[in-house]
N, C-alpha and C positions, 0 to 999 in steps of 0.2 A: 504493500500500500504506500510505502514511503516513496518508491519510484514513480508510482502513479501521481503522487502529489506534486512532484517536481518534473514531471514529463514536459517536453516541449516538442515543437514540430521537428526540430533537428535531432533530438534525442527522445523519441517517443517511447511510451510504455507498451510492451507487448505481453499480454497475459500468458504466464507459463514459461516465458523465455528463461527465467532463472531456475526453473524446475523442470527441465526437459526429461524426456524418456528415451531409453535406448530401445529401438525397434529392430526386429529381424524379420525378413521375409525371404522365402526361397522361390526362385523362378527356374523351373526345370533343373533343380539341384544346385543352381548357382545361388550363393547367399549374399544378401545385402544386409549389413548392419549399419544403422544410421541413428543419430541423435536428433530428436525433433521436439519442438515445443508441442504441448497437447493441442488438440483441436479447440478452437474458440469461436463461438458465434454469439454476438450480443443479441441476436434475434431468437436464439434458443434452438437453432437447427443442429441436428447431429452431423457428424462427419459423413461425407458422401460414401467413402470406402474406408472402413477400418482395416488396419494392416492384415493382409491375407496372402497365403502362398498361391502360386500358380504352378501346379504340378506339371502341366503340359502346355507349354507356350505355343505348340503347333495346333492346338484345338481351335479350329476356325470359328466356332460358335461363340467364343468368349470375346471376340473382337468387335469393336464399334468403329465404323468408318468415319464417324464424326459428322455425318450428314446423310441425307436420304438419296443422294445421287449416285451414279454408277462410275464416277471418275476417280475413285479412291486410288491414291498413290501410297498412302500410309494408313495403317489401321491400329487402333489403340485398345489395350486391355490394362486397366488400372489395378494395382495391388495396394496402393495407398492414395487417399485423397482427403485432405483436410484444409481448414482455413485458419489463418492467423489474422488478428486485427491489431491495428496501431492506434494508440490514443495519445493526443497532444495535451495541451494545458488543461488543468482540472476543470476549468469553467466551460470547456467544450465537451459536452456530454457524449456526442456521437463520435465514432471512430474517424480518424483522418486518413486511414488507409487500410488495405486488406491484401493478403496474399492467398491465392488459391494454389496450393501445393499438390503436385501429383507425381507419383512414381508409376511408371508405365512400361509394359512390354510393348514396344513399337515394332510392328511388322512392316517391313519395307517392301510393299507390293510392287513398286516400280523398278526394283533392282533386278537386272537380267540374271538368268540362271548361269551358274559358273562363276559368279562373283561372290565375294564374302566380306562381311563387315569386319571380320578379323584381320583383313588387310587394312592397315592404317590409312593408306591412300583412298581406299574405297569408303571407309568410315567418314573421311573428310568430304568425299563427294556426296555421300548420303545426306550429310548435314546441309551442304549447299543446295541440294535438290529440295530438301524440306523447306529451306528458307525461300526458295523460288516458289514452291507450291503454296506457301502461306503469304507470299508477296505478290509478284506480278500475275500469278495464276488466279489470284483473288482480288482483282482491282477494285471491286465494290467495297472492300474493307479498308481502302486507303493505302497510300504509299508507305512502305516500310524501309527502315534503315537497318541493315543487317549484313554480316555479323558485326556486332559492336563488342568491344572488350574481349576479343578472341584470346583464349588461353589453352595450352595443352599441359595436362598434368598426368603423372604416372602414379597410379594407386595399386599397390600390391602387384606390380608388374604389368598392369593393364593401362593402356592409354585412354584418357578421358579428354573430351573437348568441352570447354566451357565458353558460352557466348550469350549475347543478348540480342533482342529484336525490339527496336523502338519505332515510333512514328517518325516518318521523314517530313520534318516541318521546315517551312521557310525561315531563314534566319531573322527576318524582320517581323515575324508573326507575334502578336501580343500573347502573352502566356495565359493559358487556361488550365484548370485543374486536370482535364482529361489528358493533357500532354504528359502527365506523370505516369500514365498507364503504359506498362511495358512488360515484356516477358524475358525471363532468364532461363538458361538451360544448362544441363550437364548430361553428357551422353557417353556411353561406351558400348562395345560390342557384346552381345548376348549369345548370338548364334549367327550362322551365315547370313540370314535375311532378317535378323531381329537385333534391335538395340535396346539397352536399358536406358530409359528416357526420363530424366527428372526435369520437371517443368514448374517454374514459378511464375504464375500469372498475377501481376501486381497492379493494383489500383491505388492511386495516390491522390495528392492534393497539392496546392501551392504553398510555398515556393517549390517548383518542380525539382530542382537540383537536390534540395534537402530531402524530398520525398523519395527520390530514386536512391540516394545514398543510404537512407534508413532501411529501405527494403533490401538492399544489397548487403548490408551488415548481417541481417538474419540469414540471407542466402549463403554468405561466406561461412557462417557458423555451421550450417547444415552440411555444406559440401566438404568442409574441413573435417567433419566427423565420419565420413564414409569409409567403410571397410568392405571391399568387394572381392569375393572369392569365387572363381569359376568352378563348375563341377569338373570332375576328372574327364568326362567326355568332351566338354567344351574346351578345356585346357589342351587336350590332345588335338582337337580340331584347330585351335589357334596356332599351335606349334607347327602343324602340317601346312597351314596357309603361309605362315611366316617363312618356313623353310623354302617355299616355292618363290616367294617374293621378298628376299631378305633386305633389299635396299629401299623398300618403300617406307615412307614416313608421312607424318602430318605436318603441314605448313605451320611453323611455330608462331607466326604473326600474320594475321589477315586484316585487311581494311574492308569496310563495307562494300558489298558488291554494287556495281553501277549497272543496273538493269533498266532497259527501256520498257515502260509499262504500256499496256494496251491503251489505244486512244479512244476506243469505243467498244461497248459490250452491252449485253442485256442479260436479265435473269433467265436461267435455264428452266425448262419444264421437266420435272422429274418423271412424271407419268409417260413422257414421250422419250425417255432414255437420254435426255440431254444432260450435259455437264452443268454444274452449279452456276457457272458464269459462261455464257456463250460469247466468245470473243469475235467481234465484228471487224475491228481494225487492230491486228495483233501488234505486240511489242516484240521483245526478244524471246526466242524459243527457250525451252527448258534446257539447262546444262546437261550434256550427255555423260553417261558413265563410260569410263575407259580404264584400261588395265595395261600395265607394263608387261613386256615379254617375260615369260617364265625364266627363272634362274638357269643359266647355262645355254639358253637359246641365242 
């Protein structure tokens, strides 16, 4: 209660942040241990997904395409989903921000057969394709700036890619509280066509820079607590892929992609099998997947 009394927009109070819980989930035998603040909803809602194991990540029925259309490039199966709220000065009763945190088995439906996310270069390409599909391929959601704050970390011998996706705003635009809404991610390979996908969907307020900084402080605590252990089968497959492509790596530093967005589009009609956004005047095409020659060729 002491911290709530002296909370500010720059240093908000997050219920449960000082009393987190150690959570463990298994995805096809791969184990994630992570320290999280408890779920908190001032409206009294329960967590969407309490921590649960996913024994078989290949079971297609557990995946949600994220929409009702047939153009899915990625499919989602959550094993954790909870909210955290941020509170500012004591005289502001309502929260000043919120994070929707998700741990997901993300199936990469658009990855060609014969390619594997255990190849670090392919994992990077998957991330860039995801950012394209949630950027230029969804022009009705507004322009995005991504990847932002790209980082590569090694955890328990496994490469992780950390990055953010922000709104792409004109430099002279007056600041609005919606401008503080952004997403942060941490991803690593789970299987050939699957990645472990941590997503922080952040909703903030003004000042925007302070709001983003506060959300990322919580994110950093969560990501810093990760312990990720592949199953014996996944570890064997990873080593097999790496032995074929020993020189591949992830770009250590990336600047935001410069993609030309569609100039004209309309909403798709799901009942007619159309994509969610029907592009009438296209921008840049989706980045293609490519693979280097096998070792020894």
